[in-house]
Backbone atoms as SQL, in Angstrom:
CREATE TABLE atoms (id INTEGER PRIMARY KEY, chain TEXT, resi INTEGER, resn TEXT, atom TEXT, x REAL, y REAL, z REAL);
INSERT INTO atoms VALUES
  (1, 'A', 1, 'UNK', 'N', 2.334, -25.166, 51.937),
  (2, 'A', 1, 'UNK', 'CA', 2.846, -26.138, 52.803),
  (3, 'A', 1, 'UNK', 'C', 4.075, -26.856, 52.351),
  (4, 'A', 2, 'UNK', 'N', 3.919, -27.905, 51.565),
  (5, 'A', 2, 'UNK', 'CA', 5.065, -28.768, 51.261),
  (6, 'A', 2, 'UNK', 'C', 6.092, -28.073, 50.378),
  (7, 'A', 3, 'UNK', 'N', 5.654, -27.124, 49.545),
  (8, 'A', 3, 'UNK', 'CA', 6.590, -26.379, 48.697),
  (9, 'A', 3, 'UNK', 'C', 7.612, -25.641, 49.535),
  (10, 'A', 4, 'UNK', 'N', 7.140, -24.951, 50.543),
  (11, 'A', 4, 'UNK', 'CA', 8.060, -24.184, 51.376),
  (12, 'A', 4, 'UNK', 'C', 8.889, -25.086, 52.281),
  (13, 'A', 5, 'UNK', 'N', 8.355, -26.248, 52.641),
  (14, 'A', 5, 'UNK', 'CA', 9.139, -27.207, 53.421),
  (15, 'A', 5, 'UNK', 'C', 10.335, -27.689, 52.610),
  (16, 'A', 6, 'UNK', 'N', 10.123, -27.925, 51.311),
  (17, 'A', 6, 'UNK', 'CA', 11.226, -28.347, 50.447),
  (18, 'A', 6, 'UNK', 'C', 12.315, -27.281, 50.428),
  (19, 'A', 7, 'UNK', 'N', 11.911, -26.021, 50.212),
  (20, 'A', 7, 'UNK', 'CA', 12.884, -24.931, 50.170),
  (21, 'A', 7, 'UNK', 'C', 13.571, -24.743, 51.517),
  (22, 'A', 8, 'UNK', 'N', 12.826, -24.870, 52.602),
  (23, 'A', 8, 'UNK', 'CA', 13.423, -24.726, 53.929),
  (24, 'A', 8, 'UNK', 'C', 14.433, -25.827, 54.205),
  (25, 'A', 9, 'UNK', 'N', 14.115, -27.043, 53.831),
  (26, 'A', 9, 'UNK', 'CA', 15.059, -28.150, 54.014),
  (27, 'A', 9, 'UNK', 'C', 16.317, -27.941, 53.178),
  (28, 'A', 10, 'UNK', 'N', 16.142, -27.528, 51.931),
  (29, 'A', 10, 'UNK', 'CA', 17.283, -27.271, 51.061),
  (30, 'A', 10, 'UNK', 'C', 18.122, -26.114, 51.604),
  (31, 'A', 11, 'UNK', 'N', 17.459, -25.052, 52.058),
  (32, 'A', 11, 'UNK', 'CA', 18.180, -23.905, 52.619),
  (33, 'A', 11, 'UNK', 'C', 18.940, -24.301, 53.882),
  (34, 'A', 12, 'UNK', 'N', 18.349, -25.167, 54.693),
  (35, 'A', 12, 'UNK', 'CA', 19.031, -25.639, 55.898),
  (36, 'A', 12, 'UNK', 'C', 20.299, -26.412, 55.529),
  (37, 'A', 13, 'UNK', 'N', 20.194, -27.309, 54.566),
  (38, 'A', 13, 'UNK', 'CA', 21.367, -28.072, 54.120),
  (39, 'A', 13, 'UNK', 'C', 22.475, -27.146, 53.631),
  (40, 'A', 14, 'UNK', 'N', 22.102, -26.160, 52.837),
  (41, 'A', 14, 'UNK', 'CA', 23.088, -25.217, 52.305),
  (42, 'A', 14, 'UNK', 'C', 23.712, -24.401, 53.430),
  (43, 'A', 15, 'UNK', 'N', 22.903, -23.997, 54.409),
  (44, 'A', 15, 'UNK', 'CA', 23.443, -23.204, 55.519),
  (45, 'A', 15, 'UNK', 'C', 24.418, -24.022, 56.358),
  (46, 'A', 16, 'UNK', 'N', 24.154, -25.307, 56.527),
  (47, 'A', 16, 'UNK', 'CA', 25.066, -26.161, 57.300),
  (48, 'A', 16, 'UNK', 'C', 26.407, -26.296, 56.583),
  (49, 'A', 17, 'UNK', 'N', 26.375, -26.597, 55.279),
  (50, 'A', 17, 'UNK', 'CA', 27.652, -26.755, 54.580),
  (51, 'A', 17, 'UNK', 'C', 28.379, -25.418, 54.430),
  (52, 'A', 18, 'UNK', 'N', 27.645, -24.313, 54.342),
  (53, 'A', 18, 'UNK', 'CA', 28.290, -22.995, 54.292),
  (54, 'A', 18, 'UNK', 'C', 28.957, -22.680, 55.621),
  (55, 'A', 19, 'UNK', 'N', 28.293, -23.009, 56.712),
  (56, 'A', 19, 'UNK', 'CA', 28.850, -22.753, 58.039),
  (57, 'A', 19, 'UNK', 'C', 30.136, -23.539, 58.256),
  (58, 'A', 20, 'UNK', 'N', 30.159, -24.773, 57.794),
  (59, 'A', 20, 'UNK', 'CA', 31.332, -25.630, 57.984),
  (60, 'A', 20, 'UNK', 'C', 32.318, -25.567, 56.820),
  (61, 'A', 21, 'UNK', 'N', 32.131, -24.671, 55.884),
  (62, 'A', 21, 'UNK', 'CA', 33.015, -24.610, 54.715),
  (63, 'A', 21, 'UNK', 'C', 34.483, -24.340, 55.055),
  (64, 'A', 22, 'UNK', 'N', 34.810, -23.576, 56.130),
  (65, 'A', 22, 'UNK', 'CA', 36.231, -23.419, 56.453),
  (66, 'A', 22, 'UNK', 'C', 36.870, -24.699, 57.003),
  (67, 'A', 23, 'UNK', 'N', 36.066, -25.611, 57.509),
  (68, 'A', 23, 'UNK', 'CA', 36.576, -26.857, 58.080),
  (69, 'A', 23, 'UNK', 'C', 36.634, -27.940, 57.001),
  (70, 'A', 24, 'UNK', 'N', 37.161, -29.057, 57.372),
  (71, 'A', 24, 'UNK', 'CA', 37.185, -30.210, 56.481),
  (72, 'A', 24, 'UNK', 'C', 35.815, -30.877, 56.562),
  (73, 'A', 25, 'UNK', 'N', 34.905, -30.449, 55.712),
  (74, 'A', 25, 'UNK', 'CA', 33.523, -30.915, 55.737),
  (75, 'A', 25, 'UNK', 'C', 33.022, -30.987, 54.305),
  (76, 'A', 26, 'UNK', 'N', 31.895, -31.600, 54.101),
  (77, 'A', 26, 'UNK', 'CA', 31.308, -31.678, 52.770),
  (78, 'A', 26, 'UNK', 'C', 31.128, -30.282, 52.193),
  (79, 'A', 27, 'UNK', 'N', 31.367, -30.163, 50.892),
  (80, 'A', 27, 'UNK', 'CA', 31.192, -28.879, 50.230),
  (81, 'A', 27, 'UNK', 'C', 30.208, -28.985, 49.065),
  (82, 'A', 28, 'UNK', 'N', 29.302, -29.943, 49.171),
  (83, 'A', 28, 'UNK', 'CA', 28.279, -30.068, 48.135),
  (84, 'A', 28, 'UNK', 'C', 26.971, -30.515, 48.765),
  (85, 'A', 29, 'UNK', 'N', 25.889, -30.217, 48.064),
  (86, 'A', 29, 'UNK', 'CA', 24.567, -30.686, 48.463),
  (87, 'A', 29, 'UNK', 'C', 23.842, -31.141, 47.209),
  (88, 'A', 30, 'UNK', 'N', 22.973, -32.106, 47.384),
  (89, 'A', 30, 'UNK', 'CA', 22.191, -32.650, 46.277),
  (90, 'A', 30, 'UNK', 'C', 20.726, -32.690, 46.683),
  (91, 'A', 31, 'UNK', 'N', 19.870, -32.163, 45.824),
  (92, 'A', 31, 'UNK', 'CA', 18.425, -32.222, 46.068),
  (93, 'A', 31, 'UNK', 'C', 17.711, -32.609, 44.778),
  (94, 'A', 32, 'UNK', 'N', 16.668, -33.392, 44.931),
  (95, 'A', 32, 'UNK', 'CA', 15.889, -33.856, 43.787),
  (96, 'A', 32, 'UNK', 'C', 14.448, -33.384, 43.936),
  (97, 'A', 33, 'UNK', 'N', 13.920, -32.791, 42.875),
  (98, 'A', 33, 'UNK', 'CA', 12.504, -32.471, 42.820),
  (99, 'A', 33, 'UNK', 'C', 12.041, -31.315, 43.684),
  (100, 'A', 34, 'UNK', 'N', 12.927, -30.383, 44.018),
  (101, 'A', 34, 'UNK', 'CA', 12.496, -29.288, 44.892),
  (102, 'A', 34, 'UNK', 'C', 11.696, -28.221, 44.138),
  (103, 'A', 35, 'UNK', 'N', 11.697, -28.273, 42.809),
  (104, 'A', 35, 'UNK', 'CA', 10.984, -27.266, 42.029),
  (105, 'A', 35, 'UNK', 'C', 9.574, -27.687, 41.625),
  (106, 'A', 36, 'UNK', 'N', 9.153, -28.869, 41.999),
  (107, 'A', 36, 'UNK', 'CA', 7.836, -29.368, 41.592),
  (108, 'A', 36, 'UNK', 'C', 6.726, -28.527, 42.199),
  (109, 'A', 37, 'UNK', 'N', 5.882, -27.964, 41.350),
  (110, 'A', 37, 'UNK', 'CA', 4.719, -27.208, 41.804),
  (111, 'A', 37, 'UNK', 'C', 5.034, -25.849, 42.392),
  (112, 'A', 38, 'UNK', 'N', 6.196, -25.293, 42.064),
  (113, 'A', 38, 'UNK', 'CA', 6.617, -24.009, 42.619),
  (114, 'A', 38, 'UNK', 'C', 6.496, -22.928, 41.548),
  (115, 'A', 39, 'UNK', 'N', 6.102, -21.735, 41.949),
  (116, 'A', 39, 'UNK', 'CA', 6.008, -20.591, 41.056),
  (117, 'A', 39, 'UNK', 'C', 7.388, -20.234, 40.514),
  (118, 'A', 40, 'UNK', 'N', 7.451, -19.818, 39.242),
  (119, 'A', 40, 'UNK', 'CA', 8.723, -19.475, 38.606),
  (120, 'A', 40, 'UNK', 'C', 9.511, -18.422, 39.379),
  (121, 'A', 41, 'UNK', 'N', 8.830, -17.420, 39.932),
  (122, 'A', 41, 'UNK', 'CA', 9.547, -16.373, 40.679),
  (123, 'A', 41, 'UNK', 'C', 10.268, -16.947, 41.878),
  (124, 'A', 42, 'UNK', 'N', 9.662, -17.899, 42.568),
  (125, 'A', 42, 'UNK', 'CA', 10.291, -18.537, 43.728),
  (126, 'A', 42, 'UNK', 'C', 11.489, -19.381, 43.296),
  (127, 'A', 43, 'UNK', 'N', 11.341, -20.067, 42.174),
  (128, 'A', 43, 'UNK', 'CA', 12.447, -20.875, 41.652),
  (129, 'A', 43, 'UNK', 'C', 13.645, -19.987, 41.328),
  (130, 'A', 44, 'UNK', 'N', 13.384, -18.882, 40.643),
  (131, 'A', 44, 'UNK', 'CA', 14.466, -17.978, 40.239),
  (132, 'A', 44, 'UNK', 'C', 15.128, -17.354, 41.457),
  (133, 'A', 45, 'UNK', 'N', 14.343, -16.945, 42.430),
  (134, 'A', 45, 'UNK', 'CA', 14.916, -16.385, 43.666),
  (135, 'A', 45, 'UNK', 'C', 15.789, -17.410, 44.370),
  (136, 'A', 46, 'UNK', 'N', 15.322, -18.650, 44.421),
  (137, 'A', 46, 'UNK', 'CA', 16.092, -19.702, 45.074),
  (138, 'A', 46, 'UNK', 'C', 17.396, -19.969, 44.320),
  (139, 'A', 47, 'UNK', 'N', 17.331, -20.057, 42.999),
  (140, 'A', 47, 'UNK', 'CA', 18.538, -20.287, 42.190),
  (141, 'A', 47, 'UNK', 'C', 19.543, -19.163, 42.409),
  (142, 'A', 48, 'UNK', 'N', 19.085, -17.921, 42.420),
  (143, 'A', 48, 'UNK', 'CA', 19.989, -16.790, 42.624),
  (144, 'A', 48, 'UNK', 'C', 20.625, -16.816, 44.005),
  (145, 'A', 49, 'UNK', 'N', 19.856, -17.171, 45.018),
  (146, 'A', 49, 'UNK', 'CA', 20.393, -17.258, 46.376),
  (147, 'A', 49, 'UNK', 'C', 21.427, -18.377, 46.488),
  (148, 'A', 50, 'UNK', 'N', 21.111, -19.531, 45.925),
  (149, 'A', 50, 'UNK', 'CA', 22.049, -20.656, 45.963),
  (150, 'A', 50, 'UNK', 'C', 23.318, -20.315, 45.193),
  (151, 'A', 51, 'UNK', 'N', 23.172, -19.669, 44.047),
  (152, 'A', 51, 'UNK', 'CA', 24.339, -19.267, 43.257),
  (153, 'A', 51, 'UNK', 'C', 25.254, -18.358, 44.088),
  (154, 'A', 52, 'UNK', 'N', 24.662, -17.417, 44.803),
  (155, 'A', 52, 'UNK', 'CA', 25.428, -16.487, 45.647),
  (156, 'A', 52, 'UNK', 'C', 26.188, -17.248, 46.740),
  (157, 'A', 53, 'UNK', 'N', 25.513, -18.157, 47.410),
  (158, 'A', 53, 'UNK', 'CA', 26.159, -18.931, 48.481),
  (159, 'A', 53, 'UNK', 'C', 27.251, -19.844, 47.937),
  (160, 'A', 54, 'UNK', 'N', 27.009, -20.449, 46.783),
  (161, 'A', 54, 'UNK', 'CA', 28.020, -21.332, 46.188),
  (162, 'A', 54, 'UNK', 'C', 29.294, -20.567, 45.846),
  (163, 'A', 55, 'UNK', 'N', 29.136, -19.371, 45.307),
  (164, 'A', 55, 'UNK', 'CA', 30.305, -18.556, 44.986),
  (165, 'A', 55, 'UNK', 'C', 31.003, -18.064, 46.246),
  (166, 'A', 56, 'UNK', 'N', 30.238, -17.633, 47.220),
  (167, 'A', 56, 'UNK', 'CA', 30.800, -17.065, 48.449),
  (168, 'A', 56, 'UNK', 'C', 31.522, -18.116, 49.288),
  (169, 'A', 57, 'UNK', 'N', 30.990, -19.344, 49.349),
  (170, 'A', 57, 'UNK', 'CA', 31.546, -20.366, 50.224),
  (171, 'A', 57, 'UNK', 'C', 32.210, -21.516, 49.477),
  (172, 'A', 58, 'UNK', 'N', 32.377, -21.374, 48.166),
  (173, 'A', 58, 'UNK', 'CA', 33.019, -22.390, 47.336),
  (174, 'A', 58, 'UNK', 'C', 32.324, -23.748, 47.474),
  (175, 'A', 59, 'UNK', 'N', 31.021, -23.759, 47.239),
  (176, 'A', 59, 'UNK', 'CA', 30.205, -24.959, 47.364),
  (177, 'A', 59, 'UNK', 'C', 29.742, -25.432, 45.995),
  (178, 'A', 60, 'UNK', 'N', 29.380, -26.690, 45.926),
  (179, 'A', 60, 'UNK', 'CA', 28.771, -27.230, 44.715),
  (180, 'A', 60, 'UNK', 'C', 27.363, -27.669, 45.069),
  (181, 'A', 61, 'UNK', 'N', 26.395, -27.241, 44.281),
  (182, 'A', 61, 'UNK', 'CA', 25.001, -27.571, 44.550),
  (183, 'A', 61, 'UNK', 'C', 24.427, -28.292, 43.339),
  (184, 'A', 62, 'UNK', 'N', 23.872, -29.458, 43.568),
  (185, 'A', 62, 'UNK', 'CA', 23.347, -30.288, 42.492),
  (186, 'A', 62, 'UNK', 'C', 21.840, -30.416, 42.663),
  (187, 'A', 63, 'UNK', 'N', 21.116, -30.087, 41.602),
  (188, 'A', 63, 'UNK', 'CA', 19.661, -30.223, 41.583),
  (189, 'A', 63, 'UNK', 'C', 19.304, -31.124, 40.412),
  (190, 'A', 64, 'UNK', 'N', 18.447, -32.084, 40.659),
  (191, 'A', 64, 'UNK', 'CA', 17.879, -32.843, 39.552),
  (192, 'A', 64, 'UNK', 'C', 16.392, -32.531, 39.496),
  (193, 'A', 65, 'UNK', 'N', 15.926, -32.327, 38.290),
  (194, 'A', 65, 'UNK', 'CA', 14.524, -31.987, 38.086),
  (195, 'A', 65, 'UNK', 'C', 14.131, -32.361, 36.664),
  (196, 'A', 66, 'UNK', 'N', 12.865, -32.511, 36.446),
  (197, 'A', 66, 'UNK', 'CA', 12.423, -32.731, 35.074),
  (198, 'A', 66, 'UNK', 'C', 12.388, -31.376, 34.379),
  (199, 'A', 67, 'UNK', 'N', 12.541, -31.405, 33.086),
  (200, 'A', 67, 'UNK', 'CA', 12.665, -30.173, 32.302),
  (201, 'A', 67, 'UNK', 'C', 11.482, -29.231, 32.487),
  (202, 'A', 68, 'UNK', 'N', 10.293, -29.782, 32.635),
  (203, 'A', 68, 'UNK', 'CA', 9.097, -28.947, 32.771),
  (204, 'A', 68, 'UNK', 'C', 9.061, -28.158, 34.078),
  (205, 'A', 69, 'UNK', 'N', 9.848, -28.550, 35.069),
  (206, 'A', 69, 'UNK', 'CA', 9.860, -27.845, 36.347),
  (207, 'A', 69, 'UNK', 'C', 10.897, -26.721, 36.416),
  (208, 'A', 70, 'UNK', 'N', 11.750, -26.604, 35.389),
  (209, 'A', 70, 'UNK', 'CA', 12.713, -25.500, 35.372),
  (210, 'A', 70, 'UNK', 'C', 11.989, -24.190, 35.075),
  (211, 'A', 71, 'UNK', 'N', 12.449, -23.090, 35.665),
  (212, 'A', 71, 'UNK', 'CA', 11.797, -21.803, 35.381),
  (213, 'A', 71, 'UNK', 'C', 12.002, -21.409, 33.922),
  (214, 'A', 72, 'UNK', 'N', 10.945, -20.944, 33.290),
  (215, 'A', 72, 'UNK', 'CA', 10.985, -20.580, 31.874),
  (216, 'A', 72, 'UNK', 'C', 10.618, -19.128, 31.677),
  (217, 'A', 73, 'UNK', 'N', 11.277, -18.501, 30.702),
  (218, 'A', 73, 'UNK', 'CA', 10.910, -17.149, 30.305),
  (219, 'A', 73, 'UNK', 'C', 9.842, -17.245, 29.221),
  (220, 'A', 74, 'UNK', 'N', 9.354, -16.104, 28.768),
  (221, 'A', 74, 'UNK', 'CA', 8.357, -16.105, 27.695),
  (222, 'A', 74, 'UNK', 'C', 8.933, -16.635, 26.388),
  (223, 'A', 75, 'UNK', 'N', 10.264, -16.532, 26.220),
  (224, 'A', 75, 'UNK', 'CA', 10.924, -17.046, 25.023),
  (225, 'A', 75, 'UNK', 'C', 11.229, -18.540, 25.156),
  (226, 'A', 76, 'UNK', 'N', 10.730, -19.176, 26.226),
  (227, 'A', 76, 'UNK', 'CA', 10.907, -20.597, 26.499),
  (228, 'A', 76, 'UNK', 'C', 12.360, -20.962, 26.795),
  (229, 'A', 77, 'UNK', 'N', 13.138, -19.999, 27.305),
  (230, 'A', 77, 'UNK', 'CA', 14.495, -20.275, 27.756),
  (231, 'A', 77, 'UNK', 'C', 14.444, -20.612, 29.236),
  (232, 'A', 78, 'UNK', 'N', 15.494, -21.260, 29.717),
  (233, 'A', 78, 'UNK', 'CA', 15.594, -21.503, 31.153),
  (234, 'A', 78, 'UNK', 'C', 15.957, -20.197, 31.824),
  (235, 'A', 79, 'UNK', 'N', 15.010, -19.607, 32.490),
  (236, 'A', 79, 'UNK', 'CA', 15.227, -18.312, 33.120),
  (237, 'A', 79, 'UNK', 'C', 16.004, -18.492, 34.419),
  (238, 'A', 80, 'UNK', 'N', 17.053, -17.710, 34.572),
  (239, 'A', 80, 'UNK', 'CA', 17.838, -17.765, 35.794),
  (240, 'A', 80, 'UNK', 'C', 18.897, -18.851, 35.784),
  (241, 'A', 81, 'UNK', 'N', 18.935, -19.671, 34.723),
  (242, 'A', 81, 'UNK', 'CA', 19.888, -20.774, 34.643),
  (243, 'A', 81, 'UNK', 'C', 20.707, -20.613, 33.377),
  (244, 'A', 82, 'UNK', 'N', 22.029, -20.527, 33.519),
  (245, 'A', 82, 'UNK', 'CA', 22.874, -20.404, 32.333),
  (246, 'A', 82, 'UNK', 'C', 23.194, -21.789, 31.785),
  (247, 'A', 83, 'UNK', 'N', 23.523, -21.850, 30.516),
  (248, 'A', 83, 'UNK', 'CA', 23.884, -23.125, 29.887),
  (249, 'A', 83, 'UNK', 'C', 25.114, -23.744, 30.559),
  (250, 'A', 84, 'UNK', 'N', 26.032, -22.903, 31.048),
  (251, 'A', 84, 'UNK', 'CA', 27.234, -23.405, 31.710),
  (252, 'A', 84, 'UNK', 'C', 26.899, -24.119, 33.022),
  (253, 'A', 85, 'UNK', 'N', 25.757, -23.781, 33.612),
  (254, 'A', 85, 'UNK', 'CA', 25.369, -24.394, 34.880),
  (255, 'A', 85, 'UNK', 'C', 24.667, -25.740, 34.699),
  (256, 'A', 86, 'UNK', 'N', 24.243, -26.055, 33.488),
  (257, 'A', 86, 'UNK', 'CA', 23.615, -27.343, 33.212),
  (258, 'A', 86, 'UNK', 'C', 24.716, -28.298, 32.777),
  (259, 'A', 87, 'UNK', 'N', 25.037, -29.220, 33.643),
  (260, 'A', 87, 'UNK', 'CA', 26.155, -30.127, 33.398),
  (261, 'A', 87, 'UNK', 'C', 25.748, -31.274, 32.484),
  (262, 'A', 88, 'UNK', 'N', 24.567, -31.828, 32.704),
  (263, 'A', 88, 'UNK', 'CA', 24.135, -32.974, 31.917),
  (264, 'A', 88, 'UNK', 'C', 22.622, -32.963, 31.782),
  (265, 'A', 89, 'UNK', 'N', 22.159, -33.175, 30.581),
  (266, 'A', 89, 'UNK', 'CA', 20.742, -33.360, 30.339),
  (267, 'A', 89, 'UNK', 'C', 20.539, -34.839, 30.037),
  (268, 'A', 90, 'UNK', 'N', 19.832, -35.512, 30.917),
  (269, 'A', 90, 'UNK', 'CA', 19.641, -36.946, 30.764),
  (270, 'A', 90, 'UNK', 'C', 18.552, -37.244, 29.738),
  (271, 'A', 91, 'UNK', 'N', 18.785, -38.266, 28.916),
  (272, 'A', 91, 'UNK', 'CA', 17.807, -38.757, 27.951),
  (273, 'A', 91, 'UNK', 'C', 18.140, -40.208, 27.652),
  (274, 'A', 92, 'UNK', 'N', 17.251, -40.887, 26.995),
  (275, 'A', 92, 'UNK', 'CA', 17.493, -42.300, 26.709),
  (276, 'A', 92, 'UNK', 'C', 17.670, -42.587, 25.218),
  (277, 'A', 93, 'UNK', 'N', 18.007, -41.570, 24.445),
  (278, 'A', 93, 'UNK', 'CA', 18.212, -41.758, 23.006),
  (279, 'A', 93, 'UNK', 'C', 19.491, -42.533, 22.708),
  (280, 'A', 94, 'UNK', 'N', 20.550, -42.259, 23.469),
  (281, 'A', 94, 'UNK', 'CA', 21.817, -42.969, 23.307),
  (282, 'A', 94, 'UNK', 'C', 22.621, -42.840, 24.604),
  (283, 'A', 95, 'UNK', 'N', 23.855, -43.344, 24.597),
  (284, 'A', 95, 'UNK', 'CA', 24.663, -43.339, 25.819),
  (285, 'A', 95, 'UNK', 'C', 25.070, -41.940, 26.287),
  (286, 'A', 96, 'UNK', 'N', 25.053, -40.951, 25.399),
  (287, 'A', 96, 'UNK', 'CA', 25.458, -39.590, 25.796),
  (288, 'A', 96, 'UNK', 'C', 24.502, -38.971, 26.829),
  (289, 'A', 97, 'UNK', 'N', 23.313, -39.502, 26.918),
  (290, 'A', 97, 'UNK', 'CA', 22.341, -38.956, 27.860),
  (291, 'A', 97, 'UNK', 'C', 22.175, -39.781, 29.118),
  (292, 'A', 98, 'UNK', 'N', 23.060, -40.747, 29.324),
  (293, 'A', 98, 'UNK', 'CA', 22.977, -41.569, 30.525),
  (294, 'A', 98, 'UNK', 'C', 23.936, -41.041, 31.572),
  (295, 'A', 99, 'UNK', 'N', 23.630, -41.316, 32.816),
  (296, 'A', 99, 'UNK', 'CA', 24.404, -40.764, 33.920),
  (297, 'A', 99, 'UNK', 'C', 25.845, -41.255, 33.934),
  (298, 'A', 100, 'UNK', 'N', 26.060, -42.531, 33.704),
  (299, 'A', 100, 'UNK', 'CA', 27.410, -43.094, 33.746),
  (300, 'A', 100, 'UNK', 'C', 27.857, -43.609, 32.390),
  (301, 'A', 101, 'UNK', 'N', 27.247, -43.068, 31.331),
  (302, 'A', 101, 'UNK', 'CA', 27.586, -43.439, 29.946),
  (303, 'A', 101, 'UNK', 'C', 27.420, -44.933, 29.695),
  (304, 'A', 102, 'UNK', 'N', 26.439, -45.545, 30.374),
  (305, 'A', 102, 'UNK', 'CA', 26.151, -46.959, 30.170),
  (306, 'A', 102, 'UNK', 'C', 24.649, -47.148, 30.090),
  (307, 'A', 103, 'UNK', 'N', 24.250, -48.018, 29.197),
  (308, 'A', 103, 'UNK', 'CA', 22.844, -48.386, 29.106),
  (309, 'A', 103, 'UNK', 'C', 22.703, -49.757, 29.734),
  (310, 'A', 104, 'UNK', 'N', 21.784, -49.868, 30.667),
  (311, 'A', 104, 'UNK', 'CA', 21.599, -51.134, 31.375),
  (312, 'A', 104, 'UNK', 'C', 20.421, -51.894, 30.818);
């Protein structure tokens, strides 16, 4: 139920911005928590599909998730996600892990 609703909503958002990509329209989408409770194979398929659309339509796609929800291989690597695609890993150890480089 809700797992597929999350993916359907995210896919709808991506399809809208892809459709309007030739026009002066938003070229990014942001989703939070869409990987919660999802099988790794579904996560990897979704990441690969989004990667394809982002390259084809020059889009930027932002996902925020907790580390435990990222797809993992048996070697405990992020499967389907390259290091270049991870822009920021948030943590509270120091300012380098904060979103705007400020501790409040």
